[in-house]
N, C-alpha and C positions, 0 to 999 in steps of 0.2 A: 631729315629722315623721320618717318613716322614710327610710332610704337605698334607692336603687334599684340593683340589680346586674344587669348583662348578662354572661352567660358563654357564649362561643363562639356568639353569636347569628348565625344565618344565615337568609336568605330566598331561595328559588328560585321564580321564576315559570315556569310551564310545565315543560318538561323540562330546560331548560339555562340559562335566564337567571338568573345569580347576581346579585341586587340588593344583598344584604348578605352579607359574607363574614367570618364568625367574629369578630364584634366583642366585645371584652371591655372593660367599662367599669363603673366604680362612681361613682354620683352620691351624694355624702354627704348626711347629714341636714341639711336647710336650705340646700343649695347651689343656686345658679343656674348650670346648665350649658347651654351653647349648642352645638347640632349645626350645623355650617356646612360648606358645600361647593357646588360648581356643580350645576346642574340634572342630575338623574339619578344623583347620587352615593349615594343610599340613605338620606339623612337623614330624610326624611318616612316612609319605610318603617320605619325603626327606631322612630320615635315612634308610628306606628300599631300596631306590634307591642306596644309598652309599653301602649298604650291598649286593646289587645284587638280592634282593628279589622282587623288582618291576622293570619293564622295563622302561627305560627312553624314554619319548616321543620326547624330543629335548634337546639339550645342551650337556654338557660334564662333566664327573667326572674324576678327576685325583688324584691318590694316589701316592705320590712321583713323579717319572718321567713317570709313566704309565697312559694312558687313559684306564679306566676299564669298559667303557660302555658295552662292549661285553664279559667281562671276567666273568667266572662262579664264584659264591659266594665262593666256596671252594678254589679258586685260587687267591682271593684278599688279603689274609693274614690279615683278620680282625677277631675279636671275638665279638659276640653279646650276651648281657645279656637281657633277655626278662622279661616282667611283670609277666608271669606265670611260671617262673623258668625253664620250659622245661627240667626237669630231667627224666631220665629213671627209672620208678618205681621199676623194677625188679633188678636193679643194686644197689650195695652198694655205699656209698659216694665215696670211693676210686675208684671204677670202673667207676663211672660217671666222676670223675675228670681225670682219666687216659684214657678215651675212645678216645678222639681226638688224643692223643699222640700215642696210639696203632695203630690208623688208619694211622698215618704217619710212622709207623714202627720204632719208636724211641726205642733205646735199653732199655731193662727191668730195668737195674740198674739206668739209667737216669730218666726213668718214675717214679720209686719209690722215688728217692731223690727229684725230682721236685714236685711231689704230696705232699709228707710229708712236704716239706718246705713251700709250699703254704698253706697247712692246718694249720701249726704252726702259720704263719703270721695272718691267719683269725680266729684263735682260735677254730678250729674244729677238732683238732687232735684226740680227744676222740670219734668222730662220724664216723670215717673212715669205720667202719664195719657195720654201720647202713644203713637202706634203707630210702628213702625220706619220707615215711609215718610215720616214727618214729621221724621226726624232726619238729620243729616249723617253722613258716613262715620265721622268721629271719634267722634261721639256714639253711633253704633251699636256701635262697637268698645268704648266704655266700658260699654255695656249688656252686651255679651258678657263682658267682664271681671267685671262685677258679678254676672252669673248664675253664673260660676265661683266667685267669692268667697263667696257666701252659703252654698255647700255645705260650706265649710271642709274640703276634701278632703286626703288624705295627700299627693298629688302634683298639681301643676299642669302641664299639657302645652300648649304653644303651637305651632301649625303655621302659620308665616309670617303672623302675625296683622296685620301692618302693611303688607303689600305692596300693598294696594288703596288706600292713603292717599297724599295728596300729600306733598311733602318736609317742609313745615312741620308737618303733622299727625303725621308719623312721628316727628319729634323730640319733640313734645309727648307722644305716646303711649309712647315709650321711657321718658320720665321717669315717667309714670304706672305703668308696669309695674315699673320700678326701685323706686319708692316702695312698691308693693304687696309686693314681695319683702322690702324692709327692714322693713315693718310686720308682715307675717304670719310672717316667718322660715320660709317654706315651702320645700319641695323643689320646684324648678322645672326643667323641661326645655324648651328653646326651640329651634325649628328656623328657620333663615333661610339664604338664599343671599347676604345682604348682609353683607360682612365688617365694615363700619363698625358695623352694628347688633350684630354678634357681639361686637366689641371693647368697645363701650360698655355692654353689658348683662351679660356673663358673668363669674362668678367664675372659671370655667374654660371653655375652648373645646375642643371635639373636632372636628378637621378630618377629613372623609371624602373619598375619591376612589374612584370606581367600586366603592363598597361596602366599601372597606377603610379602617380607621382609620389615619390617618397620624401624628397627634400629639395629645396632650391636655396642655394647660398653661394657666396664667393668661395674660391678654392680653399682658402685658409680656414674659414669657418667649417666647411664641409669636412675637412680633414681632422680638425681638432674638436669639433662639436657635432658629431654625426647624430642624426635624429633617431636612428635605430640600428640594429645589429647588421642589417643588410648593407646600409650605406657605409658603416664602419668597415665591413669586410670587403666591399667592392672598391672603395677608394683607398689607395695606398699600395706601393710596391717596394718590397714584398708586403703581403697583406698583414693586417693586425693579427696578433695572437689572441685566441679565446680559450678560457677554461671555466669550469663550473666551481663555484664556492658557496658556502653557507654562511649567513650572517647570524651571530649569536642571538638567541631569543630574548635575552635580558642582560643587564649589566653593560660593561664596555662593548663597543662595537668591534667585536672580534670576527675577523674574516677567516674561515677555515676551509682547507681543501687538502688533498693528499700532498704531504710534503710542505704545507704552508699553513702558518697560523700567525696572523698579525693583528694588532689592535689599531683600528683606524682612529684618527682624531675625532673628537666629539662633534666637530663641525659637520661631519658626514651624516649626522643624525637627521638633518633637514632633508637630505637627499634620499637617504636609504631607510628611514624609520619604518616605512610601510613594509619593508622586506624582512623585518625581524623574524628569525627562526625559519627563514625560507632560503631556497637555493636561488642564486642569480648567476648570470653570465658576466664574467669579467673580461675586459679586453685591455691589451697593452701593446703599443706600437713597437716594432723591432728596435728602433733607435732609443727607446726608453728602457730597454733591458741592458744594463751596464755592467762592466767587469769591476768597476771601482765601487767601494762602499758609499752609500748615500745617507745623509741625515734624514730623519723622519720618513723612513721607508721600510721595505722588507727585502727578503732574499729568497731565491729559489735555487736549490742544489741541482746541477745539471751536468750532462756529459756531452761533449762535442761529437757529433756523428758525421757531419759533412761541413767542409770549409770551402767557400766560394770567393776567391780573391777577385776584386773588381778594380784594382789599381789604387784608387783613393780610399777605398773602404773594403771591408770583408764581411760577407754574410755567413753567419754560423748557424747551422741547424743543430738543435740540441734535443736530447732525450731527457725528460724530467718526470717526476712523479705527477705533474700536472698534464703530461702528454708532450707532444712535439711542440717545440718553440723555435722561433727564428729571431736572431738578434743582428743588429748592424753595428759592426765594430769599425771605428774610424781609424785611418792610417793603415799600416801594414802589420800591426801586432794582433795576433789572434792565437787562441789555443790550438794545439795540435789535435788531430782526430783521435778520439779515445780519451782525451784529457778531461778531467772533471774541473768544474769551477762554479762558484756561486754567482748567480745573476742578481744584480741589485736593481731596485726600482724605487721611485718616490711615489707617495700616495696620490699626489695631484695628477699624475700621469695615467692613473687607472680610469677606465671607462666601465660603466655598469649598465646592464641591460636586463629587462624582464625576460626570463627564459621562455615565457609563453607568447606574449605579444611582440617581443623583441624590441619594444620601445626603450629609448635611453632613460636611465634612472638617475643619472648623476646631476641633473639640474642645470647642465651647461649646454644641452643640445639646442641648436637653432630649430625653431618650429618649421616643419615643412609648410611651404605656402607659395602663393602666386604673386605676391606684391613686388614692387620694385626694390 
């Protein structure tokens, strides 16, 4: 399978609407890369340009050794799975899956063996003589996957293929797509607005905001070392907590905010020295706000407002001098609504951001970039 390279890729609609702004990205051979971001961030536009369904305003798309900017979609050797399945309603499942192979004039016996093998892998062998209207949403999506599989393309493209499914089916189909990638070792580009979907599927994730690439990293790096405040806030469910604090102008590195005053270790000087006497944005993940005291850390006095039991854990929404906070409490032990409690944290779990440019200040962020 080839790699896909995007160089300074841009798309302008009309005279002035910049939908994609100079995206540089390399999807390596056999990689599963997820493009994620809120609605309108340009992720689907990037995918459609790779597919040839949108004209490139400027920049270059390379699949393998070929620049494909001017190559027709049918000649790019890609297969695309859409949100709405895009199945022919008058054809059976077998005919839908075989359609592309017949267009290529593939021998009939090869078509038959390929379609039946793909149907077996996806668990839809018994549906081959049915029409799409006789199938559930999950079954239709399996057919759409099968139609892409039988072509054995250089690159698979997925445009929010699971967004029409209910929660249980989305989990099942995520596993199917993951298995497909592991089995085929194919290069895959997947678009979603669902950050949980992105985290569970991608070898790497590319986060976009208003057409601009914010960060490219593996899921663990993206979560623990976000490049900026937008990435930190977008990745994670429930989202990270933010509050404003001021760093002492001189002397010990004291971090102060309403209801909080803690002295950071001297090692934080390398990260935060330039912010002396300034206000900065501090982030902490819900699972890092703990009910038990921690060594080398701080505490925030808070009151429980809402308690959300989830079985194996409880989400607690707190009111505090720092504002609203959310914590994740393991097990089934949680404070009652209205009960006050100190929330403890360790210093190494804090994330720091410039409140103006929103870039990470803690020295741990992975640099946003396009490399492998």
